[in-house]
PDB file as gemmi writes it, atoms N, CA and C in Angstrom:
CRYST1    1.000    1.000    1.000  90.00  90.00  90.00 P 1                      
ATOM      1  N   MET A   1      46.641  81.718  70.188  1.00  0.00           N  
ATOM      2  CA  MET A   1      46.373  82.540  71.347  1.00  0.00           C  
ATOM      3  C   MET A   1      46.109  81.636  72.549  1.00  0.00           C  
ATOM      4  N   GLY A   2      46.761  81.899  73.678  1.00  0.00           N  
ATOM      5  CA  GLY A   2      46.618  81.070  74.866  1.00  0.00           C  
ATOM      6  C   GLY A   2      45.336  81.365  75.612  1.00  0.00           C  
ATOM      7  N   LYS A   3      44.965  80.427  76.437  1.00  0.00           N  
ATOM      8  CA  LYS A   3      43.768  80.601  77.252  1.00  0.00           C  
ATOM      9  C   LYS A   3      44.039  81.608  78.357  1.00  0.00           C  
ATOM     10  N   THR A   4      43.057  82.413  78.639  1.00  0.00           N  
ATOM     11  CA  THR A   4      43.138  83.333  79.764  1.00  0.00           C  
ATOM     12  C   THR A   4      42.598  82.617  80.991  1.00  0.00           C  
ATOM     13  N   VAL A   5      43.388  82.596  82.026  1.00  0.00           N  
ATOM     14  CA  VAL A   5      42.969  81.955  83.267  1.00  0.00           C  
ATOM     15  C   VAL A   5      42.500  83.049  84.217  1.00  0.00           C  
ATOM     16  N   THR A   6      41.300  82.870  84.723  1.00  0.00           N  
ATOM     17  CA  THR A   6      40.771  83.841  85.676  1.00  0.00           C  
ATOM     18  C   THR A   6      40.465  83.146  86.990  1.00  0.00           C  
ATOM     19  N   THR A   7      40.445  83.922  88.023  1.00  0.00           N  
ATOM     20  CA  THR A   7      40.050  83.404  89.332  1.00  0.00           C  
ATOM     21  C   THR A   7      38.935  84.294  89.851  1.00  0.00           C  
ATOM     22  N   PRO A   8      38.000  83.726  90.591  1.00  0.00           N  
ATOM     23  CA  PRO A   8      36.910  84.539  91.127  1.00  0.00           C  
ATOM     24  C   PRO A   8      37.450  85.606  92.080  1.00  0.00           C  
ATOM     25  N   TRP A   9      36.855  86.789  92.019  1.00  0.00           N  
ATOM     26  CA  TRP A   9      37.240  87.868  92.920  1.00  0.00           C  
ATOM     27  C   TRP A   9      36.259  87.875  94.075  1.00  0.00           C  
ATOM     28  N   ASP A  10      36.767  87.821  95.284  1.00  0.00           N  
ATOM     29  CA  ASP A  10      35.924  87.783  96.468  1.00  0.00           C  
ATOM     30  C   ASP A  10      36.200  89.024  97.308  1.00  0.00           C  
ATOM     31  N   PRO A  11      35.210  89.911  97.440  1.00  0.00           N  
ATOM     32  CA  PRO A  11      35.422  91.121  98.239  1.00  0.00           C  
ATOM     33  C   PRO A  11      35.882  90.818  99.663  1.00  0.00           C  
ATOM     34  N   ALA A  12      35.423  89.709 100.223  1.00  0.00           N  
ATOM     35  CA  ALA A  12      35.778  89.364 101.606  1.00  0.00           C  
ATOM     36  C   ALA A  12      37.289  89.232 101.782  1.00  0.00           C  
ATOM     37  N   ASP A  13      37.993  88.874 100.715  1.00  0.00           N  
ATOM     38  CA  ASP A  13      39.452  88.738 100.785  1.00  0.00           C  
ATOM     39  C   ASP A  13      40.158  90.083 100.930  1.00  0.00           C  
ATOM     40  N   HIS A  14      39.448  91.170 100.664  1.00  0.00           N  
ATOM     41  CA  HIS A  14      40.057  92.495 100.654  1.00  0.00           C  
ATOM     42  C   HIS A  14      39.558  93.389 101.787  1.00  0.00           C  
ATOM     43  N   LEU A  15      38.724  92.850 102.647  1.00  0.00           N  
ATOM     44  CA  LEU A  15      38.191  93.605 103.782  1.00  0.00           C  
ATOM     45  C   LEU A  15      39.010  93.251 105.015  1.00  0.00           C  
ATOM     46  N   GLU A  16      40.100  93.972 105.195  1.00  0.00           N  
ATOM     47  CA  GLU A  16      41.051  93.608 106.240  1.00  0.00           C  
ATOM     48  C   GLU A  16      40.928  94.433 107.511  1.00  0.00           C  
ATOM     49  N   THR A  17      40.461  95.664 107.413  1.00  0.00           N  
ATOM     50  CA  THR A  17      40.385  96.523 108.597  1.00  0.00           C  
ATOM     51  C   THR A  17      38.941  96.942 108.852  1.00  0.00           C  
ATOM     52  N   GLU A  18      38.691  97.427 110.054  1.00  0.00           N  
ATOM     53  CA  GLU A  18      37.363  97.950 110.391  1.00  0.00           C  
ATOM     54  C   GLU A  18      36.994  99.089 109.444  1.00  0.00           C  
ATOM     55  N   GLU A  19      37.983  99.900 109.083  1.00  0.00           N  
ATOM     56  CA  GLU A  19      37.739 101.026 108.181  1.00  0.00           C  
ATOM     57  C   GLU A  19      37.336 100.531 106.795  1.00  0.00           C  
ATOM     58  N   ASP A  20      38.004  99.475 106.297  1.00  0.00           N  
ATOM     59  CA  ASP A  20      37.638  98.878 105.013  1.00  0.00           C  
ATOM     60  C   ASP A  20      36.181  98.425 105.039  1.00  0.00           C  
ATOM     61  N   MET A  21      35.821  97.751 106.115  1.00  0.00           N  
ATOM     62  CA  MET A  21      34.477  97.192 106.244  1.00  0.00           C  
ATOM     63  C   MET A  21      33.432  98.300 106.313  1.00  0.00           C  
ATOM     64  N   ALA A  22      33.706  99.327 107.100  1.00  0.00           N  
ATOM     65  CA  ALA A  22      32.767 100.442 107.230  1.00  0.00           C  
ATOM     66  C   ALA A  22      32.606 101.174 105.899  1.00  0.00           C  
ATOM     67  N   ALA A  23      33.702 101.397 105.184  1.00  0.00           N  
ATOM     68  CA  ALA A  23      33.634 102.096 103.897  1.00  0.00           C  
ATOM     69  C   ALA A  23      32.855 101.263 102.873  1.00  0.00           C  
ATOM     70  N   TYR A  24      33.046  99.961 102.898  1.00  0.00           N  
ATOM     71  CA  TYR A  24      32.348  99.062 101.975  1.00  0.00           C  
ATOM     72  C   TYR A  24      30.848  99.099 102.235  1.00  0.00           C  
ATOM     73  N   LEU A  25      30.452  99.015 103.507  1.00  0.00           N  
ATOM     74  CA  LEU A  25      29.034  99.071 103.853  1.00  0.00           C  
ATOM     75  C   LEU A  25      28.462 100.443 103.503  1.00  0.00           C  
ATOM     76  N   GLU A  26      29.200 101.502 103.777  1.00  0.00           N  
ATOM     77  CA  GLU A  26      28.748 102.858 103.457  1.00  0.00           C  
ATOM     78  C   GLU A  26      28.481 103.004 101.959  1.00  0.00           C  
ATOM     79  N   ALA A  27      29.379 102.483 101.141  1.00  0.00           N  
ATOM     80  CA  ALA A  27      29.200 102.555  99.683  1.00  0.00           C  
ATOM     81  C   ALA A  27      27.939 101.797  99.260  1.00  0.00           C  
ATOM     82  N   ALA A  28      27.700 100.646  99.864  1.00  0.00           N  
ATOM     83  CA  ALA A  28      26.499  99.868  99.533  1.00  0.00           C  
ATOM     84  C   ALA A  28      25.241 100.619  99.957  1.00  0.00           C  
ATOM     85  N   LEU A  29      25.275 101.231 101.143  1.00  0.00           N  
ATOM     86  CA  LEU A  29      24.116 101.991 101.612  1.00  0.00           C  
ATOM     87  C   LEU A  29      23.819 103.177 100.696  1.00  0.00           C  
ATOM     88  N   GLU A  30      24.857 103.821 100.200  1.00  0.00           N  
ATOM     89  CA  GLU A  30      24.670 104.972  99.319  1.00  0.00           C  
ATOM     90  C   GLU A  30      23.979 104.598  98.017  1.00  0.00           C  
ATOM     91  N   GLU A  31      24.139 103.354  97.585  1.00  0.00           N  
ATOM     92  CA  GLU A  31      23.480 102.907  96.358  1.00  0.00           C  
ATOM     93  C   GLU A  31      21.972 102.760  96.556  1.00  0.00           C  
ATOM     94  N   GLY A  32      21.546 102.523  97.794  1.00  0.00           N  
ATOM     95  CA  GLY A  32      20.116 102.424  98.078  1.00  0.00           C  
ATOM     96  C   GLY A  32      19.464 101.130  97.634  1.00  0.00           C  
ATOM     97  N   ASP A  33      20.246 100.109  97.342  1.00  0.00           N  
ATOM     98  CA  ASP A  33      19.721  98.822  96.885  1.00  0.00           C  
ATOM     99  C   ASP A  33      19.798  97.830  98.049  1.00  0.00           C  
ATOM    100  N   PRO A  34      18.652  97.389  98.574  1.00  0.00           N  
ATOM    101  CA  PRO A  34      18.682  96.479  99.728  1.00  0.00           C  
ATOM    102  C   PRO A  34      19.408  95.160  99.454  1.00  0.00           C  
ATOM    103  N   VAL A  35      19.358  94.671  98.229  1.00  0.00           N  
ATOM    104  CA  VAL A  35      20.058  93.427  97.896  1.00  0.00           C  
ATOM    105  C   VAL A  35      21.569  93.655  97.985  1.00  0.00           C  
ATOM    106  N   LEU A  36      22.026  94.804  97.519  1.00  0.00           N  
ATOM    107  CA  LEU A  36      23.449  95.138  97.585  1.00  0.00           C  
ATOM    108  C   LEU A  36      23.901  95.306  99.035  1.00  0.00           C  
ATOM    109  N   VAL A  37      23.073  95.927  99.867  1.00  0.00           N  
ATOM    110  CA  VAL A  37      23.410  96.107 101.285  1.00  0.00           C  
ATOM    111  C   VAL A  37      23.535  94.745 101.960  1.00  0.00           C  
ATOM    112  N   ALA A  38      22.585  93.858 101.709  1.00  0.00           N  
ATOM    113  CA  ALA A  38      22.644  92.520 102.299  1.00  0.00           C  
ATOM    114  C   ALA A  38      23.882  91.770 101.820  1.00  0.00           C  
ATOM    115  N   ALA A  39      24.207  91.900 100.526  1.00  0.00           N  
ATOM    116  CA  ALA A  39      25.394  91.236  99.983  1.00  0.00           C  
ATOM    117  C   ALA A  39      26.661  91.791 100.636  1.00  0.00           C  
ATOM    118  N   ALA A  40      26.724  93.108 100.823  1.00  0.00           N  
ATOM    119  CA  ALA A  40      27.892  93.716 101.472  1.00  0.00           C  
ATOM    120  C   ALA A  40      28.026  93.213 102.900  1.00  0.00           C  
ATOM    121  N   LEU A  41      26.910  93.135 103.614  1.00  0.00           N  
ATOM    122  CA  LEU A  41      26.956  92.595 104.983  1.00  0.00           C  
ATOM    123  C   LEU A  41      27.437  91.148 104.970  1.00  0.00           C  
ATOM    124  N   GLY A  42      27.006  90.379 103.978  1.00  0.00           N  
ATOM    125  CA  GLY A  42      27.461  89.000 103.853  1.00  0.00           C  
ATOM    126  C   GLY A  42      28.950  88.919 103.588  1.00  0.00           C  
ATOM    127  N   ASP A  43      29.456  89.793 102.721  1.00  0.00           N  
ATOM    128  CA  ASP A  43      30.894  89.817 102.436  1.00  0.00           C  
ATOM    129  C   ASP A  43      31.685  90.169 103.697  1.00  0.00           C  
ATOM    130  N   ILE A  44      31.203  91.161 104.430  1.00  0.00           N  
ATOM    131  CA  ILE A  44      31.895  91.576 105.656  1.00  0.00           C  
ATOM    132  C   ILE A  44      31.843  90.458 106.691  1.00  0.00           C  
ATOM    133  N   ALA A  45      30.691  89.807 106.810  1.00  0.00           N  
ATOM    134  CA  ALA A  45      30.550  88.698 107.760  1.00  0.00           C  
ATOM    135  C   ALA A  45      31.507  87.558 107.408  1.00  0.00           C  
ATOM    136  N   ARG A  46      31.653  87.264 106.116  1.00  0.00           N  
ATOM    137  CA  ARG A  46      32.592  86.211 105.715  1.00  0.00           C  
ATOM    138  C   ARG A  46      34.019  86.619 106.037  1.00  0.00           C  
ATOM    139  N   ALA A  47      34.328  87.904 105.867  1.00  0.00           N  
ATOM    140  CA  ALA A  47      35.683  88.385 106.178  1.00  0.00           C  
ATOM    141  C   ALA A  47      35.977  88.255 107.672  1.00  0.00           C  
ATOM    142  N   LYS A  48      34.969  88.454 108.500  1.00  0.00           N  
ATOM    143  CA  LYS A  48      35.160  88.376 109.955  1.00  0.00           C  
ATOM    144  C   LYS A  48      35.005  86.952 110.489  1.00  0.00           C  
ATOM    145  N   GLY A  49      34.367  86.113 109.718  1.00  0.00           N  
ATOM    146  CA  GLY A  49      34.093  84.744 110.156  1.00  0.00           C  
ATOM    147  C   GLY A  49      32.601  84.578 110.395  1.00  0.00           C  
ATOM    148  N   MET A  50      31.950  83.896 109.489  1.00  0.00           N  
ATOM    149  CA  MET A  50      30.492  83.774 109.534  1.00  0.00           C  
ATOM    150  C   MET A  50      29.995  83.151 110.830  1.00  0.00           C  
ATOM    151  N   SER A  51      30.675  82.135 111.336  1.00  0.00           N  
ATOM    152  CA  SER A  51      30.233  81.491 112.581  1.00  0.00           C  
ATOM    153  C   SER A  51      30.294  82.463 113.748  1.00  0.00           C  
ATOM    154  N   HIS A  52      31.375  83.235 113.827  1.00  0.00           N  
ATOM    155  CA  HIS A  52      31.533  84.219 114.898  1.00  0.00           C  
ATOM    156  C   HIS A  52      30.438  85.281 114.815  1.00  0.00           C  
ATOM    157  N   VAL A  53      30.194  85.801 113.623  1.00  0.00           N  
ATOM    158  CA  VAL A  53      29.180  86.843 113.442  1.00  0.00           C  
ATOM    159  C   VAL A  53      27.796  86.295 113.786  1.00  0.00           C  
ATOM    160  N   ALA A  54      27.493  85.096 113.333  1.00  0.00           N  
ATOM    161  CA  ALA A  54      26.194  84.489 113.633  1.00  0.00           C  
ATOM    162  C   ALA A  54      26.003  84.353 115.137  1.00  0.00           C  
ATOM    163  N   ARG A  55      27.028  83.889 115.826  1.00  0.00           N  
ATOM    164  CA  ARG A  55      26.958  83.724 117.285  1.00  0.00           C  
ATOM    165  C   ARG A  55      26.724  85.077 117.957  1.00  0.00           C  
ATOM    166  N   GLU A  56      27.489  86.099 117.543  1.00  0.00           N  
ATOM    167  CA  GLU A  56      27.359  87.435 118.130  1.00  0.00           C  
ATOM    168  C   GLU A  56      25.983  88.044 117.865  1.00  0.00           C  
ATOM    169  N   ALA A  57      25.393  87.712 116.703  1.00  0.00           N  
ATOM    170  CA  ALA A  57      24.091  88.256 116.325  1.00  0.00           C  
ATOM    171  C   ALA A  57      22.938  87.440 116.901  1.00  0.00           C  
ATOM    172  N   GLY A  58      23.262  86.291 117.512  1.00  0.00           N  
ATOM    173  CA  GLY A  58      22.224  85.430 118.061  1.00  0.00           C  
ATOM    174  C   GLY A  58      21.446  84.690 116.983  1.00  0.00           C  
ATOM    175  N   LEU A  59      22.126  84.389 115.880  1.00  0.00           N  
ATOM    176  CA  LEU A  59      21.499  83.688 114.760  1.00  0.00           C  
ATOM    177  C   LEU A  59      22.257  82.411 114.466  1.00  0.00           C  
ATOM    178  N   GLY A  60      21.590  81.464 113.836  1.00  0.00           N  
ATOM    179  CA  GLY A  60      22.275  80.277 113.357  1.00  0.00           C  
ATOM    180  C   GLY A  60      23.102  80.635 112.129  1.00  0.00           C  
ATOM    181  N   ARG A  61      24.214  79.960 111.933  1.00  0.00           N  
ATOM    182  CA  ARG A  61      25.083  80.248 110.798  1.00  0.00           C  
ATOM    183  C   ARG A  61      24.342  80.084 109.473  1.00  0.00           C  
ATOM    184  N   GLU A  62      23.580  78.995 109.343  1.00  0.00           N  
ATOM    185  CA  GLU A  62      22.832  78.760 108.097  1.00  0.00           C  
ATOM    186  C   GLU A  62      21.769  79.833 107.897  1.00  0.00           C  
ATOM    187  N   SER A  63      21.130  80.267 108.976  1.00  0.00           N  
ATOM    188  CA  SER A  63      20.124  81.337 108.878  1.00  0.00           C  
ATOM    189  C   SER A  63      20.768  82.629 108.398  1.00  0.00           C  
ATOM    190  N   LEU A  64      21.971  82.897 108.904  1.00  0.00           N  
ATOM    191  CA  LEU A  64      22.676  84.102 108.496  1.00  0.00           C  
ATOM    192  C   LEU A  64      23.049  84.038 107.018  1.00  0.00           C  
ATOM    193  N   TYR A  65      23.581  82.902 106.577  1.00  0.00           N  
ATOM    194  CA  TYR A  65      23.897  82.735 105.150  1.00  0.00           C  
ATOM    195  C   TYR A  65      22.650  82.968 104.295  1.00  0.00           C  
ATOM    196  N   LYS A  66      21.526  82.369 104.708  1.00  0.00           N  
ATOM    197  CA  LYS A  66      20.288  82.479 103.942  1.00  0.00           C  
ATOM    198  C   LYS A  66      19.798  83.927 103.911  1.00  0.00           C  
ATOM    199  N   ALA A  67      19.823  84.605 105.060  1.00  0.00           N  
ATOM    200  CA  ALA A  67      19.326  85.985 105.139  1.00  0.00           C  
ATOM    201  C   ALA A  67      20.143  86.924 104.259  1.00  0.00           C  
ATOM    202  N   LEU A  68      21.452  86.688 104.172  1.00  0.00           N  
ATOM    203  CA  LEU A  68      22.329  87.584 103.434  1.00  0.00           C  
ATOM    204  C   LEU A  68      22.626  87.112 102.017  1.00  0.00           C  
ATOM    205  N   SER A  69      21.932  86.072 101.574  1.00  0.00           N  
ATOM    206  CA  SER A  69      22.121  85.564 100.213  1.00  0.00           C  
ATOM    207  C   SER A  69      21.361  86.469  99.233  1.00  0.00           C  
ATOM    208  N   PRO A  70      21.689  86.358  97.943  1.00  0.00           N  
ATOM    209  CA  PRO A  70      20.978  87.177  96.942  1.00  0.00           C  
ATOM    210  C   PRO A  70      19.466  86.966  96.953  1.00  0.00           C  
ATOM    211  N   SER A  71      19.017  85.778  97.330  1.00  0.00           N  
ATOM    212  CA  SER A  71      17.573  85.516  97.371  1.00  0.00           C  
ATOM    213  C   SER A  71      16.982  85.787  98.749  1.00  0.00           C  
ATOM    214  N   GLY A  72      17.827  86.130  99.713  1.00  0.00           N  
ATOM    215  CA  GLY A  72      17.346  86.406 101.061  1.00  0.00           C  
ATOM    216  C   GLY A  72      16.651  87.754 101.130  1.00  0.00           C  
ATOM    217  N   ASN A  73      15.796  87.896 102.102  1.00  0.00           N  
ATOM    218  CA  ASN A  73      15.101  89.159 102.328  1.00  0.00           C  
ATOM    219  C   ASN A  73      15.039  89.367 103.838  1.00  0.00           C  
ATOM    220  N   PRO A  74      16.196  89.720 104.448  1.00  0.00           N  
ATOM    221  CA  PRO A  74      16.244  89.783 105.901  1.00  0.00           C  
ATOM    222  C   PRO A  74      15.371  90.899 106.474  1.00  0.00           C  
ATOM    223  N   GLU A  75      14.826  90.627 107.644  1.00  0.00           N  
ATOM    224  CA  GLU A  75      14.077  91.659 108.354  1.00  0.00           C  
ATOM    225  C   GLU A  75      15.065  92.734 108.811  1.00  0.00           C  
ATOM    226  N   PHE A  76      14.546  93.934 109.022  1.00  0.00           N  
ATOM    227  CA  PHE A  76      15.412  95.025 109.448  1.00  0.00           C  
ATOM    228  C   PHE A  76      16.049  94.706 110.799  1.00  0.00           C  
ATOM    229  N   ALA A  77      15.325  94.018 111.671  1.00  0.00           N  
ATOM    230  CA  ALA A  77      15.889  93.632 112.968  1.00  0.00           C  
ATOM    231  C   ALA A  77      17.113  92.742 112.781  1.00  0.00           C  
ATOM    232  N   THR A  78      17.073  91.857 111.794  1.00  0.00           N  
ATOM    233  CA  THR A  78      18.221  90.995 111.508  1.00  0.00           C  
ATOM    234  C   THR A  78      19.390  91.831 111.012  1.00  0.00           C  
ATOM    235  N   ILE A  79      19.116  92.793 110.146  1.00  0.00           N  
ATOM    236  CA  ILE A  79      20.172  93.681 109.645  1.00  0.00           C  
ATOM    237  C   ILE A  79      20.837  94.401 110.813  1.00  0.00           C  
ATOM    238  N   LEU A  80      20.032  94.925 111.724  1.00  0.00           N  
ATOM    239  CA  LEU A  80      20.593  95.649 112.872  1.00  0.00           C  
ATOM    240  C   LEU A  80      21.439  94.730 113.755  1.00  0.00           C  
ATOM    241  N   LYS A  81      20.986  93.504 113.969  1.00  0.00           N  
ATOM    242  CA  LYS A  81      21.768  92.545 114.756  1.00  0.00           C  
ATOM    243  C   LYS A  81      23.106  92.242 114.091  1.00  0.00           C  
ATOM    244  N   VAL A  82      23.080  92.054 112.775  1.00  0.00           N  
ATOM    245  CA  VAL A  82      24.301  91.735 112.038  1.00  0.00           C  
ATOM    246  C   VAL A  82      25.256  92.920 112.063  1.00  0.00           C  
ATOM    247  N   VAL A  83      24.739  94.122 111.824  1.00  0.00           N  
ATOM    248  CA  VAL A  83      25.587  95.313 111.850  1.00  0.00           C  
ATOM    249  C   VAL A  83      26.261  95.442 113.217  1.00  0.00           C  
ATOM    250  N   SER A  84      25.504  95.246 114.281  1.00  0.00           N  
ATOM    251  CA  SER A  84      26.071  95.316 115.632  1.00  0.00           C  
ATOM    252  C   SER A  84      27.109  94.220 115.848  1.00  0.00           C  
ATOM    253  N   ALA A  85      26.807  93.005 115.416  1.00  0.00           N  
ATOM    254  CA  ALA A  85      27.742  91.881 115.572  1.00  0.00           C  
ATOM    255  C   ALA A  85      29.037  92.123 114.804  1.00  0.00           C  
ATOM    256  N   LEU A  86      28.947  92.894 113.714  1.00  0.00           N  
ATOM    257  CA  LEU A  86      30.128  93.205 112.915  1.00  0.00           C  
ATOM    258  C   LEU A  86      30.948  94.343 113.526  1.00  0.00           C  
ATOM    259  N   GLY A  87      30.424  94.941 114.598  1.00  0.00           N  
ATOM    260  CA  GLY A  87      31.124  96.053 115.222  1.00  0.00           C  
ATOM    261  C   GLY A  87      30.982  97.343 114.432  1.00  0.00           C  
ATOM    262  N   LEU A  88      29.905  97.441 113.660  1.00  0.00           N  
ATOM    263  CA  LEU A  88      29.653  98.623 112.841  1.00  0.00           C  
ATOM    264  C   LEU A  88      28.417  99.350 113.356  1.00  0.00           C  
ATOM    265  N   GLN A  89      28.201 100.555 112.851  1.00  0.00           N  
ATOM    266  CA  GLN A  89      27.014 101.341 113.175  1.00  0.00           C  
ATOM    267  C   GLN A  89      26.439 101.907 111.892  1.00  0.00           C  
ATOM    268  N   LEU A  90      25.124 102.052 111.878  1.00  0.00           N  
ATOM    269  CA  LEU A  90      24.474 102.755 110.773  1.00  0.00           C  
ATOM    270  C   LEU A  90      24.314 104.206 111.194  1.00  0.00           C  
ATOM    271  N   HIS A  91      24.486 105.112 110.261  1.00  0.00           N  
ATOM    272  CA  HIS A  91      24.337 106.539 110.531  1.00  0.00           C  
ATOM    273  C   HIS A  91      23.407 107.157 109.506  1.00  0.00           C  
ATOM    274  N   ALA A  92      22.733 108.209 109.911  1.00  0.00           N  
ATOM    275  CA  ALA A  92      21.890 108.947 108.990  1.00  0.00           C  
ATOM    276  C   ALA A  92      22.524 110.315 108.726  1.00  0.00           C  
ATOM    277  N   ALA A  93      22.379 110.771 107.508  1.00  0.00           N  
ATOM    278  CA  ALA A  93      22.872 112.088 107.115  1.00  0.00           C  
ATOM    279  C   ALA A  93      21.900 112.644 106.095  1.00  0.00           C  
ATOM    280  N   PRO A  94      21.793 113.939 106.007  1.00  0.00           N  
ATOM    281  CA  PRO A  94      20.908 114.517 104.988  1.00  0.00           C  
ATOM    282  C   PRO A  94      21.348 114.069 103.598  1.00  0.00           C  
ATOM    283  N   ALA A  95      20.363 113.740 102.791  1.00  0.00           N  
ATOM    284  CA  ALA A  95      20.669 113.342 101.405  1.00  0.00           C  
ATOM    285  C   ALA A  95      21.068 114.587 100.629  1.00  0.00           C  
ATOM    286  N   ALA A  96      21.993 114.412  99.705  1.00  0.00           N  
ATOM    287  CA  ALA A  96      22.384 115.509  98.830  1.00  0.00           C  
ATOM    288  C   ALA A  96      21.201 115.864  97.945  1.00  0.00           C  
ATOM    289  N   ALA A  97      20.960 117.133  97.759  1.00  0.00           N  
ATOM    290  CA  ALA A  97      19.866 117.562  96.899  1.00  0.00           C  
ATOM    291  C   ALA A  97      20.108 117.079  95.479  1.00  0.00           C  
ATOM    292  N   LYS A  98      19.078 116.586  94.843  1.00  0.00           N  
ATOM    293  CA  LYS A  98      19.217 116.102  93.462  1.00  0.00           C  
ATOM    294  C   LYS A  98      19.544 117.287  92.559  1.00  0.00           C  
ATOM    295  N   GLY A  99      20.511 117.100  91.701  1.00  0.00           N  
ATOM    296  CA  GLY A  99      20.897 118.140  90.767  1.00  0.00           C  
ATOM    297  C   GLY A  99      21.848 119.168  91.355  1.00  0.00           C  
ATOM    298  N   ALA A 100      22.217 118.999  92.644  1.00  0.00           N  
ATOM    299  CA  ALA A 100      23.154 119.940  93.266  1.00  0.00           C  
ATOM    300  C   ALA A 100      24.565 119.643  92.779  1.00  0.00           C  
ATOM    301  N   ALA A 101      25.353 120.678  92.658  1.00  0.00           N  
ATOM    302  CA  ALA A 101      26.724 120.507  92.165  1.00  0.00           C  
ATOM    303  C   ALA A 101      27.633 120.001  93.250  1.00  0.00           C  
TER     304      ALA A 101                                                      
END                                                                             
């Protein structure tokens, strides 16, 4: 039996349009996991260019990498700056009632 060759899958390689990026962030927000939201923002930032996003957000590139890393715990103000720098918006909607069909 031959060896199976795998390559790492990087979400940033598949985020090509603004709509892709918005849908990806929306899916992460729906999960309600702050680590997942930060990771999604990091993936989107890498897709757009981390240096560009950091500059637009008024952050250092290394600070942005650290804030959006799995061990990072960015302040909400940082999240808002990054979302704005990415050309995205956060929206609120009523949560679906639990147990509703």
